[in-house]
N, C-alpha and C positions, 0 to 999 in steps of 0.2 A: 580367542585370546589364551594361548597355552605357552607357558614358560619353556617347556621342553622343545618347542619348535626352534628355539634360538640357541640350542646346545648341540655341539657336534656329536657324531655317532659314537665316538670313543673319547670322551673328555679325560684329561689327565687329572683334574681336581675340581671340586665344587665346594664352596662354602655357602651354607644357608644361614642368613642373618635373621634372627627371630624365628627359630625353627619349631618352637612350641614342643609338641610331643613327637616330632620327627616324621609326620605324615609324608611330606614331600621327599624327605631323605629315604624313606622306605621305598618309594617309587624309584628313586635314583639308584638304590642298591640293586633292585631287580633289573632295571634297564641298563645300568652301567656297572657290572659286577667287578670290574678291575679299576674303577675310578677311586681315587682318594677323596673321601667325603669328610666334611666337618660341619658342625653346627654350633651356633651360639644362641643362648636363651637366658634372660634374666630370672625367669621363674624356676626355682629349684624343684618344685613338684613336677612340673612339665618335663624338666630336664631328666629327672629320674626315670620317668616313663620312656623317654626317648632312648636313654642308655640301655634300658632293659630290652627294648625292641631291636636296637642296633648296636650290639656290643663291639663291632669292629669299626664304628665311626667315632671320630674324636669330637667330644662335646665339651663345651666350656660355658660356665655361668657368667654371662656378660651381656651388655647391651650393644646396640649398633654404634654407639658413640665412643666405644673403647674396645676395639677388637684385639684379642690377645694373640696376635700372630705377627711374625716378621714381615717386612715389606716384600711385596711381589710373591706372595705365597700361593696364590690360586689362579687358575685359568678362568674360572667362572665364579661370580658371586650372585646369589639370588636373594631377593628381599621382597617378599610378597605380603602385602597388606600389613606393613610394619610401621612405615614412616609416620602415618597419621596417629599412631599411638604415642609418639614421642612429643615432648614439649617443643614448641616452635624454635627455641634457641638451639636445639640440637639437630635440626634438620640438615643444615649445611655441614655440621660436624660429622654426622653419619655418612654423608656422601664422601667427605674427605677421607674418612677411615676406610670405606669400601674401596675407594680408588687406590689408597695406599697399599692394601693387601693384594690387589690385582696385579698380575703380570702385564707387562706391555703387550698390547694386542688382546688382553683378556677382556671379558664382557661382564658388565653388570646388567642383570635382568630384574627390573623393578616393577611392581604393581602397586597402585594406590587407588583410593576412591577418586573419581573425576568430577569436576565441576560441571556436570551435565544438567539436563532438564529437571531431573528428580533428586538432585543432591539434597534438597530440603526435606526429603522423606527419610533420610538416614535415621534408622531407629536408635542408633548409638547416641544420638544427640537429644533424644527425648528426655534423658536423665537431666539435662540442663534446661530444656525448654519447659517441660512439664514434670518436675521432680516428684510430685506426689503421685501422679499417674504411674511413673516409672517404678516407684517403690511398691505400689499396689500390685502391679503385674509381674515385676521382675524381682524386686528386692535385691539382696546381695547374693544372688544365686550363681549359676554357672557363667553368666555373662561377664561379671566383673571379677570373678575368682582369680584368673591368671594375673591380672595387674595387682590386685590386693595381696596376693601371695608373695610378690616380690617388692612390696612396699612402694609401688609406683602410683602416682596420681592418675586418675582416669582423665584423659584429655578430651577436649572437643574434637570430634572426628572431622578433620579438615578434608575438603575435597579440592584437589589440586588441578590446575590447568597444566598443559604441556609446557608452556612458557615458564611457569613458576618452577616446575621441576628442573628444567634446563638451567635456569638462573641459580637455583639452589645447588646444582651439581658442581658448579665452578668450571674452571678451565681444564684443558688436558683431555677432553673427551671427543670422540667421534660419535655422532648420532647415527645408529644403525637402523632403528625402526621404532615406529610408534603404532600401537594398536589400541582399539577401544572395544568395550563390551558391556552388555547389560543395559536395561532401560527401566521399565516399571516393575516387571515381575520380580526382579532381584530384590529390591527393597521390600516389596509386599510379602514375599516369602519369609523375610526376616521378622516382620511383624507377626505373622501367623505362627512363628516359632516361639513366641514369648511364653505361652503356657508351659512349654517343655523346659525352658530355662528355669522358670519359677519352680517347677516340680523336680528339677535336676534329672531330667529325662533326655539328655542330649543324644542318646543312642536309640531313642524310640523310633520304630519303623516309620511312623508318620512324619516325625521330625526329619528323618533321613530322606523321605520322599520329597518334602518341601525343599530340602537342600539340593536334590537332583533337579528340580524345576528351576531353582535359582541358578544352578550351574549351566543348564541349557540356555537360559536367557543371557548369561554372562558370556557365552560362546559366540553370540551374535554381535557383529560390529554395527553400532548405530551412529558412528561418527561422533561429532562433538556433542550430540545429545546424550551420549553414553554415561553410564553410572561409574564405570571403571576405566582405568588407563594402564597400558603396559608400555614401558619405555626400555629400550635396549641401548646401552651406551658401551663404547669400546675405549679402553684406555689407550691413548696415543703413544705415550713413552713413559 
């Protein structure tokens, strides 16, 4: 399950919605040196890091529900693991905005948690199911910092089905592809990362090793049992 599989070898423009500190856009700059890149992110602290890393990229402090661009501005829009952080009443609004800024024939490449076998293991939802346990192990550390920094409420981490995503996306799309990835190791590695979040050691070698294992699991398609889903939509007109 790789976003870059669905991008042309020499794209004209890419917008990353919810770019955080710009990690995906750093990869894009290396892979597509002549492509016009842009990113939006509501967290000002993360955005400052992204701007420092990528001074030639256009960054804006904004959410997915209010993109600061004219209609038909981009050939590609990527939105990876962002939709589930929005309140539910903004899901369809975000789709509408991403469609608006896409050129006709342009592609939206979206990933979200999927309603697979182990969706119930999502560690992000322990804060709601077992709040005392969450505060004991995580507190308000690295895990919640990005949302708290931009005064956003921490939302229930919803796991979508393909049909739900398609219904939310509205009309005017051609479905290009659907992929799935991850099963049990992906959420388990997240739980094992808890002590590192608590101690603010997000870059600790062991934490990065756990992330690698999770990434390996995420690269395997387990079909409808999978923990994650990738959806590629093309704007018709």
